[in-house]
C-alpha positions in Angstrom: -141.1 -52.9 -145.6 -142.4 -49.7 -144.3 -141.6 -48.5 -140.5 -139.9 -51.5 -140.2 -136.0 -52.6 -139.1 -135.2 -55.9 -140.0 -133.2 -57.3 -137.1 -130.6 -60.5 -137.6 -130.0 -62.4 -134.5 -127.5 -65.5 -133.9 -125.2 -66.6 -131.3 -121.2 -67.1 -131.0 -118.3 -67.2 -129.0 -117.9 -63.7 -127.4 -114.6 -62.7 -125.6 -114.4 -62.3 -122.1 -117.4 -60.8 -120.2 -119.3 -59.7 -123.2 -122.7 -61.1 -123.0 -124.3 -59.4 -126.6 -123.4 -57.4 -129.0 -125.6 -55.2 -131.3 -125.8 -52.8 -133.9 -127.6 -50.7 -137.2 -126.5 -51.8 -140.6 -123.8 -49.8 -142.6 -124.4 -49.0 -146.5 -122.0 -48.6 -149.3 -122.3 -46.4 -152.7 -121.5 -48.0 -156.7 -121.5 -45.4 -158.9 -122.3 -46.6 -162.9 -121.7 -43.5 -165.6 -123.3 -43.7 -168.8 -123.9 -40.4 -170.6 -122.1 -36.7 -171.5 -119.9 -35.0 -169.1 -121.5 -31.7 -169.3 -124.1 -33.6 -167.9 -122.7 -35.0 -164.9 -122.8 -32.6 -162.3 -126.6 -32.1 -162.4 -127.4 -35.7 -162.9 -125.2 -36.5 -159.9 -127.0 -33.8 -157.7 -130.3 -35.5 -159.1 -129.5 -38.8 -157.7 -127.8 -37.3 -154.7 -131.7 -35.8 -153.8 -133.4 -39.0 -154.4 -131.0 -41.3 -152.5 -131.4 -39.1 -149.5 -135.4 -38.8 -150.2 -135.2 -43.0 -149.8 -132.1 -44.0 -147.8 -132.3 -41.3 -144.8 -136.0 -42.7 -144.2 -137.4 -39.3 -143.6 -137.0 -37.1 -140.7 -138.5 -39.5 -137.9 -135.3 -41.7 -138.0 -132.0 -41.2 -136.9 -129.2 -40.5 -139.3 -127.1 -43.5 -138.8 -124.0 -42.8 -140.9 -122.6 -40.5 -144.3 -121.0 -41.4 -147.4 -119.3 -38.2 -149.2 -116.6 -38.2 -151.9 -116.6 -36.9 -155.3 -116.6 -38.7 -159.0 -115.0 -37.4 -162.2 -116.0 -38.5 -165.1 -113.5 -36.7 -167.8 -112.4 -33.7 -166.7 -115.7 -32.8 -164.6 -116.1 -33.6 -160.9 -119.1 -34.1 -159.0 -119.4 -34.2 -155.1 -122.1 -36.4 -153.4 -122.9 -36.4 -149.7 -125.3 -39.6 -148.8 -127.2 -39.8 -145.8 -128.7 -43.4 -144.3 -131.0 -44.2 -141.7 -131.5 -47.6 -140.1 -133.2 -50.4 -141.8 -131.0 -53.7 -140.8 -129.5 -54.6 -137.2 -127.7 -57.4 -136.2 -127.8 -59.1 -132.6 -125.5 -61.7 -131.3 -125.4 -63.5 -128.1 -122.3 -65.1 -126.3 -122.6 -69.2 -126.7 -119.4 -69.6 -125.0 -120.4 -68.8 -121.3 -117.3 -70.2 -119.6 -114.8 -69.1 -122.4 -113.6 -72.4 -123.5 -113.7 -71.8 -127.2 -116.5 -73.8 -127.9 -120.3 -74.0 -127.9 -121.9 -74.3 -124.3 -124.5 -77.1 -124.2 -128.1 -76.5 -123.6 -127.4 -77.4 -119.5 -124.8 -75.0 -119.6 -126.6 -72.3 -121.4 -129.7 -72.9 -119.3 -127.6 -72.4 -116.1 -125.9 -69.3 -117.3 -128.8 -67.5 -119.1 -132.6 -66.8 -117.9 -134.6 -67.4 -121.0 -138.3 -67.2 -119.6 -139.6 -63.7 -120.1 -142.6 -64.6 -117.9 -141.0 -65.5 -114.7 -138.7 -63.3 -112.5 -135.0 -63.8 -113.6 -133.0 -66.5 -111.0 -130.4 -65.1 -108.6 -127.3 -65.1 -110.3 -128.6 -65.4 -113.8 -128.3 -63.5 -116.8 -131.7 -62.3 -118.0 -132.2 -62.7 -121.7 -134.6 -60.6 -122.5 -132.8 -57.7 -120.8 -129.9 -58.5 -122.6 -131.9 -58.6 -125.8 -133.4 -55.3 -125.2 -130.3 -53.5 -124.8 -128.6 -54.9 -128.1 -132.2 -53.8 -129.9 -131.6 -50.3 -128.8 -127.8 -50.3 -130.2 -129.1 -51.5 -133.4 -131.7 -48.7 -133.4 -128.7 -46.5 -132.9 -128.4 -46.2 -129.0 -124.4 -45.4 -128.7 -123.4 -44.9 -132.6 -124.4 -42.9 -135.4 -124.5 -39.5 -136.5 -127.6 -38.8 -134.6 -126.2 -40.2 -131.6 -122.8 -38.3 -131.7 -124.7 -35.2 -132.4 -126.6 -35.0 -129.0 -123.1 -36.4 -127.0 -120.8 -33.7 -125.3 -118.4 -35.9 -123.1 -120.6 -37.2 -120.8 -123.7 -34.4 -121.2 -126.8 -35.2 -123.6 -127.9 -32.6 -125.2 -131.4 -33.6 -126.4 -134.0 -31.6 -125.2 -136.7 -34.3 -124.6 -134.2 -36.4 -122.6 -133.2 -32.8 -120.5 -136.9 -32.3 -120.0 -137.5 -36.4 -118.5 -134.7 -36.2 -116.4 -134.3 -32.7 -115.7 -131.0 -32.3 -116.9 -128.4 -34.0 -119.5 -125.6 -33.3 -117.2 -124.1 -37.1 -116.6 -126.4 -38.9 -118.4 -123.7 -40.4 -120.9 -121.2 -43.0 -119.3 -117.3 -41.9 -119.8 -116.9 -44.1 -123.1 -119.8 -42.2 -124.5 -121.9 -44.9 -125.9 -124.0 -45.9 -123.3 -126.4 -43.7 -120.6 -124.6 -43.9 -117.3 -125.8 -47.1 -115.3 -126.3 -44.7 -112.1 -129.6 -43.3 -113.8 -133.0 -44.4 -112.7 -136.1 -43.5 -114.6 -140.2 -45.0 -114.6 -140.6 -48.1 -115.8 -143.1 -47.9 -118.9 -144.4 -50.8 -117.9 -145.7 -51.1 -114.2 -144.6 -47.4 -113.8 -141.7 -48.9 -111.0 -138.0 -46.7 -110.6 -135.4 -48.7 -112.3 -132.2 -48.1 -113.8 -132.5 -47.5 -117.4 -131.7 -50.1 -119.6 -128.7 -51.7 -119.0 -127.4 -55.8 -117.9 -127.2 -56.3 -114.3 -127.1 -60.1 -112.9 -130.3 -61.5 -111.6 -132.3 -58.3 -112.6 -134.5 -57.9 -115.5 -134.9 -54.1 -117.0 -137.8 -52.9 -119.1 -137.8 -49.7 -121.1 -138.2 -46.7 -119.3 -139.6 -43.1 -119.8 -135.8 -41.7 -120.4 -135.2 -44.4 -122.7 -138.2 -43.6 -124.6 -137.0 -39.9 -124.5 -133.6 -40.6 -126.1 -135.1 -42.4 -128.8 -137.2 -39.4 -129.5 -134.1 -37.3 -129.3 -132.7 -39.6 -131.8 -135.6 -38.9 -134.1 -137.9 -41.8 -133.5 -141.9 -41.1 -133.2 -143.5 -43.2 -130.1 -146.9 -43.8 -130.3 -149.0 -46.2 -127.9 -150.4 -49.5 -129.3 -153.6 -49.9 -129.4 -153.9 -53.0 -127.5 -152.0 -52.5 -124.5 -149.3 -49.6 -123.4 -146.4 -50.9 -125.3 -144.4 -48.4 -127.2 -144.0 -49.1 -131.0 -140.6 -47.0 -133.0 -141.4 -46.1 -136.7 -138.9 -45.9 -139.7 -139.5 -46.2 -143.5 -137.9 -49.0 -145.6 -135.0 -49.1 -147.7 -132.2 -51.8 -148.5 -128.7 -51.0 -146.8 -125.8 -53.5 -146.8 -123.1 -54.2 -143.9 -123.3 -54.3 -140.3 -121.9 -52.4 -137.2 -121.3 -53.8 -134.0 -121.9 -52.4 -130.4 -120.5 -54.6 -127.6 -121.9 -54.5 -124.2 
């Protein structure tokens, strides 16, 4: 479906203090050959162009990965380089909060997670909404993928939109290179208050900030206001990919 990223959600035993995992789908290549060796290079070039036109999903989404190799027919070798963008993602939430190697019952889960997004987060609980938002960003390419990597140099973010929003890209990325630094704050898109960028803290709800949005636009998403209210929608074009990658919080 056009302008859609389908995200599959589940629960599992996540080790240690990991609350959630999220990441975009991966891709694979399967080649079938039928024809003349003399036409092989041109045929591969045409297939590469067609694939990149569809699987990259246009210019308004990040490039998640690239598949490059060569294939030989007879004595003729053709090279290919295929980009792919986001179409599917996955989210996992921890259902073994006491690390006892078993799924928690409803009472224990309710004592650990704050599930009601309409109420303030209870003291000492983990906000399910904040974790979900954080991992959805990973599923969209936050923290991994070719587009993210091309914008990171150590702890410096190179994207122009984020530099404009923050005043500088220096220190925007944490030392592991997969998250924004937790000390960075911005203006929440909902309510307009200052808050840390979307990260996870006990007893606190995080919503999308202007800087989170700027990072997404640096990753080549386009942002448009939803007519009904001031929420933000992120567009992409549809394709079919297989496999998955996961990013831990």
